[in-house]
N, C-alpha and C positions, 0 to 999 in steps of 0.2 A: 052380396056373396061373401062367404067367410073362408079364408084360406089358412090352413094350419101347416106350418113347416116343422119338421122334426130334425133337430140337430144331432150330431154323433154324441154318444155317451161320454161323460167325463168320469174316469175310474179313479177313485181316491184310495190311499193306502189302507190296508187292513187295520181295523181298530180292535184292540183287545178289550174284552168286556168282562166285568166281574159282577156277581150277584151280591147285593147288599140288602138287608131288611131294615126298614125304618118305620117309625110311626107316621101318622098322617094328620095334618092340621089344615082345615079349609079356611082360606083367607079370601073373602069375596072382594073382587075388584070390579068397580062399575066404570065402564068406558062409554060415555055418551058419544054419539057419532052423528055426523051429517054427511049425506051422500050427494056428490056431484057427478053426473054421468059425463064421461070424457071418452072419446074414441082414441084408442092407443093400441100398440103392439104389446102382447103379453107373452113372456117367456115362461114356459113351464119346466122348472128344474125338477126332474124326477130322480129321487135318491133311492138307490137299492142297497140293501145291507145283507149280502150273502153271509151266512153263518158257517163257520167251521168249528170243529171240536177236536180235542186231543186227549189221549189217555196216557198216564204215566204209571208204570209199575215199579215198585221199589222192593229190593231184596236186601236183608241185613244178615251179617255173619258175626259170630263171636268165637274167639279162640281162647282155650284155657290151657294152662300148664298143669299137668298131673303131679301131685306131690310124691307119688310112689312109682314103682316099676310099671311099665306099660302092660297091656293085656297080652297074654300068651307068653310072657317072660317068667319063667319059674326061678325064683330065688329062694 
């Protein structure tokens, strides 16, 4: 009989993510393996990555000093 226990989730701090573009190089790694079957308790750590997004709006202003009389001033 196989019993599976589920523990309460562990919530980690929000991680800020950035998108970067890179080239790709494949480096083969060969890992020989030998299997020995052992009875043991296995913990399944399930990681969730909820994604949030934000939008920033920017507004700029410029002010100029007029070299002459202002509009509507008759000289």
